[in-house]
N, C-alpha and C positions, 0 to 999 in steps of 0.2 A: 579706339580700336575695337572692331567686332569681336564675338566669342569666338568664330571659326577661324580669325587672322590669329588669336590669341594661341589657339591651338597648333596651327600650322607653323608658327614659331618654334613652339615647344617641341613639336614634332622633328623639324629640321635640326634644332639644337640636339635632341637626343640621338640622332642618326649620325651627325658630326662626332659625338663623344664617342659613339659605338665604332666608328671606323678608324677614330684616333688611338682609341685603348688598344684595338685589336692590329692595329698596324706593324709590319715586322719590326721597325724603327724603335717602336714602343715598347714591344715585347722583349726585344733584347736589353731593355733597361730594367727591366722589372725582376723584382726579387721576392721569393716565398719566404715569408716571416711565420714561424711555428707553425706550418702547413696550414694557415686560417687565412693570412692576410696578404695581400699584393701590395707592394710598395712600389709606386712609381717614381724614379729618381727625376725623371724629366720634369714633372709638374709637382712632386711632393705630393700626391693625391693618394688615398686610402680606401681601397674598397675590398670587401671580403670575396674571397675566392669563389664561394658559391654563386654570389651575384654576377662576378666577371664571367661565369661560365653562363649564365641564365640570360646575360646581357647579349650575348652573342645569337641567341635563338631567336628565329623570327617568329612574328604572331600566327598564328593557326596552324603551328605545327603540332605533330602527334603528340610529343611531350607533354604539352599543355594540358592535354586531359588526364594525366597523372594527379597534378594538385588538384586539379578541379574535381576528381572524383574523390580526393581525400576531404576536401570541403564537403562534398555531398554527404557523406558519411559523418562527419564531424556535426553536422547541422540537424541530423538525426538526434543527437544528443543536445544541442543547443536549444531546439525550439521543440523536440519530441517532448520536455517537462512542460513546456507551457501549451502545446497541442493536447497534451493528454492531461493536463491539468483538472479536466472536467470529471474524471473519474474520483480524484481524491475530493475535489468539492462535493458530487454528490455523496459520497462517502460521509465527509465531515458534517455536510448539512443534514443528513437524514438519520445517521446512526452515531457518530463519535461526538459530535456538538449539536444536539437538535434543539437544544436552547440558546445557541449562538445565532445572532441576526445575519442574514446572508451578506450584509454590509462588511460586518466584522470579518468574515471568513473570506471575502473576496479580497481582502488586502493581502493574502498570501500570494493566489495568482496572478493579483495585480504588481506587486512589487517583482515577481520573477520577470515580466516582460517590461516593467517600468524601467527598472536599473539596467536590464541588459541592454536595453536602447538608450537609455537616459546617460549611463555612464559611457557610452562610446565616446562620446565628446574629448574624453582623458584617454581611454584604452585605444582610440583610434591614433590619436596622436603618437602614444607611447609607440603603437606598432611600427609607425613610420621611424619612429627614434630608435628604439632599442631591436627591432627587429620582428618578424612574424613569429617564428617559432618559439622565442621566449615569451612573448605574450601569451601564446595559445597555451604554452605549459602553465603558467600561472593560472590560468582560466581553468585548466585540468585539475589542478591541486584544490583551487576555491570550490568548485561544483564538487567534488569527490566529497570534501570536508562536510559542504552544506548537507547533502544525502545522509550521511554516516550521524551528524549532529540532530537532524530532523528524526532519525529513527529512535532517538531517545528521548523524545520531546513529549509530553503529556498535556501539554496546555497550549490555547491558540497563540498566545503572544511569544512562546518558544518557537511554534512553527512559522511564525512571521517571520522571525529575527533569522532562522536557521533555510527552511524551504524556500522562503521569500528574498529576503535582503542578501543573504551570503552567496544562494545560488544564482541570483540574478545578475551580483558583481562577478560572479566568475564566469557566467556565460558571456558578459560583456567582453572580457578578457579573449574567450575565444571566438567570439563574433567579429571582432574588429579586425583582423587579419583574413579571417573567410570571406567577408564582404569584398575583400579588395583583390583577391587571386584572380578567379576566372576573368573580369573584363580584362586585366593584364596580358592575358595570354591569347586573346583573339580580337579579331577586328571584323571580319565577316560573319563570325558564328557567334558575337558577344551575346546577343540574346539567348540563344540555344545552351551556350555554355552557362551563364547565369541562371537560367531556367532549370537547368539539370541540377546544377549544385543545391539551388534552394529548394527543389522537388525533395531533397532529402530531410528537410524539416516536416515533410508531410509524409513520406516513408516512416520515419522516426514517430511520428504521432500515430501510425497505424500499428506499428509492433508494440510501442510504447503503451497505448491504450490497451490493446489485448492482453499484454504481458501484465502490465499494473492490475487490470482487474483481475485476471487468473490468480496473481499471487496474492492479492487482498482477500479474495474469495477462500484460498486455501491455508495460507500462512498469516494474513494479517498486514495491517497498513505498515508496520514497522520493517518488517521484512523486505516488505515491497521497496520502501526506501533504500534499504540496505543494498540490496541486490541491483538495484539501479545505479547506485552509486559505486559499485565494484567494475559494472560493466562499462560506466563513463571512464571511470580511470583507466582501464585495459585498453580499451578502443582508441579512445582521444590521444592518449601517450602515443600510440603508433603513428596515426593519423598526422601529427604535428610534425613528424619527421619529413613528412612529403610537402610541406607548405616551402614550396620554391616560389620566389618572385622572379619575373623576367627582366625587370628593369629597376635598379638600386633607386634608393631615395635620394632627392636631391638634398644636398646640404642646407641649413636653414638657421637662422637666429632663433625665431620663434618657435615654441612647441605646437601653436596651434595655426592653423592657415585662414590667419584674418582676413587675406585678400579675397577670399569667396564670401564673405559677407558684404562686401560693396558691390555684389551683381544682385541685381531682381531676380534673376532665376533661380538663385541658392534660397533666396526667403520663399520664392512660390513653389519650390521642391519641398523645403520645410513645413509649411503652411499646409500643402497637399498631405503629406504623411501624418502630422498632427491631427488633422479632421479624419482622415481615414483610420487610423489607429484608434481615435476616439470611439468610434461606432464599430469597428470590424469584429471584436472578440467577443460580441454579446450572443452569438449564436453557439460560438464554441463552449463558452462557460454556462450557459442556461437550456441548451438543448437536452441535456437529460434531465434537467429538472421539468422542463415542459412535458417530457416522456411520463414522468411520476405524476403529474398532474391528470394526464390520461389514464391513468391508470396502469402504466407500465411500470416493468422494473428496472433494478439498477443495470442489468444486462442490455435491456433495451436501450437505455442510455449511453452503454459502451458502444453498441451496435451502431447506434446513429454517429458518434465520434469517428467511428471506423470509416462509414462511408463518407465523412466529412473530409478526413484524411486522406481518402483514397482518390475522392474528386480531385481535390488540392493538387494531388502529385500528379498526376494528368494534366490539370489545368496549369501548373507552372512551367510544365514542360512546353505545351502548346503554346503558353505565352510568349515564350523565348523565340519559337520559330514563328508565331506570327508577327512578333515585333521586328524580328531582322528583314522580314518579307515588307512589312506595310510602315514599319517605324515604331519605336519605343512609345512616344507620347502619344501618338494616335491610338495603340493597343492599349496602353494605359486610359485614356479618355473613354473609350468604347466599353472597357470592361466594369468601368465604377457605375457608368450609366445601367448597364446589364445589372449589376451588382443591386441598385434599388430597385429594379424592376422585379427580379427575383426575390428579395429578401421580405419585403414590406407585406406584399398581397399573400404570398404563400405561407408565411410564419402566423400572420395575424388572422388569415382565415380557417387554419388547421383545427380540427376538431377530433382527431384522432392521430395515432402515431403513423399510420402509411404515409400521408402526405409531408410527414417530417422526413423520410428517407428521401424523398424527391427532392426537397428542400436542401438536405443536407448535400446532395450530389451536386445539384446545380450550382449553389452557392461555393462549394469547394472547388468547383473547377471555375469558375468566373472571378470570384472576388480577390484571391492572393495574386493576381497578375501585378499589382504594383510591387509585392517584395521581390518579384524576377526582374522586373524592368526600371524600378528607382535607382539600382547601382549601376545599370548599365547609362540611364539617363545622365547620371552625375559623372560617369567616365567618359562621355562623350561631349559633355558642356564644359568640363574642368580639366584640369593636368591629370593624367592619369597617374603621376608619381605620387599624387598627394590624397589619392581617392579614399585610403584609410581615414585621414584628418578630415575631409569633407563630409564624408559619410558619417563620421563620426559627431560633426559638428549638426547635421540635419536629424541625426538620431536622436538627438537631445530633445527635439519637439516631438518626436515621435514617441517618446518615454514620456513626456509630459500628455501627450494624448490619450496613452493607455490608462495613466493614472487619472486623468480626469474624466475618460469614460467609463471604465469599470467601476470606480466608486459612485459615478453618478446612477450608472444603470443598478447597482446593488440597492442604492438608496430609492430608487424609482419602483423596482420591484417590491421592496419593503413596506414602502410609504403610500405609494399609488396604485399600483398593483395589488397590493395586499396579499402577495405569494399565491393569488388564486388565478392569474392571467398575466398576459406578456403585452398587452396593448400600447401601452405607454414606455414600456422599454423596447419596443421594436420601432416606435416612430422616433425615439432618440437617435437609435442607431442610424435608421435610414437618414434622416435629416441630415447628421454629420457626414455620410457617404456620399449623399447629394452635393452638401457644401464642397466636399473633395473634387468632385467631377466639374463644377463651377471654376474652383481654381485652377485644375488641369488645363480646362478650357483657355483660361486667361494665360497660362503658360505657354499653351500651343502659339497662341495668337502672337507673345511677345517673343517667342523664339523665331518663329517665320518672320516676323516684321522684321527683326534684327538681320537676319538671312538675305532677304531681298534687299534691304537697306544698304547691305556691304557689296551687292552686285551692281557694277556700273551700268547704268542704263536701264536696269530692271524695275518693272513696275507690279506691284502688288495687286492684280485682280482677284477677283472672287473664285474663278476658276482654279488659279494658281494656289491661293489659300487653301482651299479645299482639298486639292490633289497634292499637297506637299506632303512629301515622306520624310517626317520628323518622329 
């Protein structure tokens, strides 16, 4: 059975369920239990009151923008910490722990993103099992605790455990439901909704970077961590209340969605995200240090991160618009190729700070496309009711990629670039992004072939292959 056929059956089953659940005959047999649960006497099924209300809402309705906006704001705090970690990294490397190697300090930023993504295999399954809001609130508590505990840490290993490990796990609980919400509410504008939501991570990087640098300069790094913790608790607690899901999860025996692992498409998506995350963070973590090598100040490094995040905010939204028009996999493939073309020559040939601003603007606009479109690709290729679980499984490989990439880049910068240049670090990053583009090309070919193979009498010509919107 083809991917599309499977999705069609799933959609029809959902439609039948929606009609039968909301028909007058069924409604007359429903009873409200404790104000939260609807018990259907006709089929003994139990669903939450919120889910029953969300279930009747059609896709692309205006209400869908409310949870999407909540996701965007929470993304500011989920990814703002990792996108602005370059400020802490520069401070730790040059001022607080100047005798500590870049490899050791890179563990902090590495673990934030590694655990945020890697733990998604568990938190994604839990989100589908125990609900989006409860999962998100667990994340809020853990992230806040991480910031506060880190503010009392004076040793590198303490920061690794608090700012790195604890925050990374907490962010994973927030991320799991956040990934899944926008694609549920939209059909025509899936890419745009996902792009707007994940643009929050870039907006967060903008003000996180500026605020963190300002607080460190005036109050020190400890108060920077405390203030960020207080803000994280207050804002995400409110946004979690708006985490509505349109379609309730399907009952299932297994916590994990093992069926997805039987499909080649899943493994290609996982390999693409692994390769991309292996090379993606090099510029974010080291552009500030690059500026210092060219005689710049810590403020120059902070400004470069601001430009990088500003470009990323615009790029993620544009990526969603382009993906809705030309196809998600097509958009992803083109963006990966352009990322390699932009990063390697501009960074490698830079001899002053000015070219770094151009690099950050272009890299920020092009490279994060995969963050916007990957959830949409999963939503269109797999059952949307299990989106959090499938994305969580794929993100396990993303986390491994972050761990592999960041530690390798730190070691390369210390051992081969001697902290005096970035040539080897740049080549390492660029080669993995290039590999991600090759995997995406393979994934596109596989999906197009399956689509055309499922069409009776269809012949896959070169023209049809090239023009396929997918």
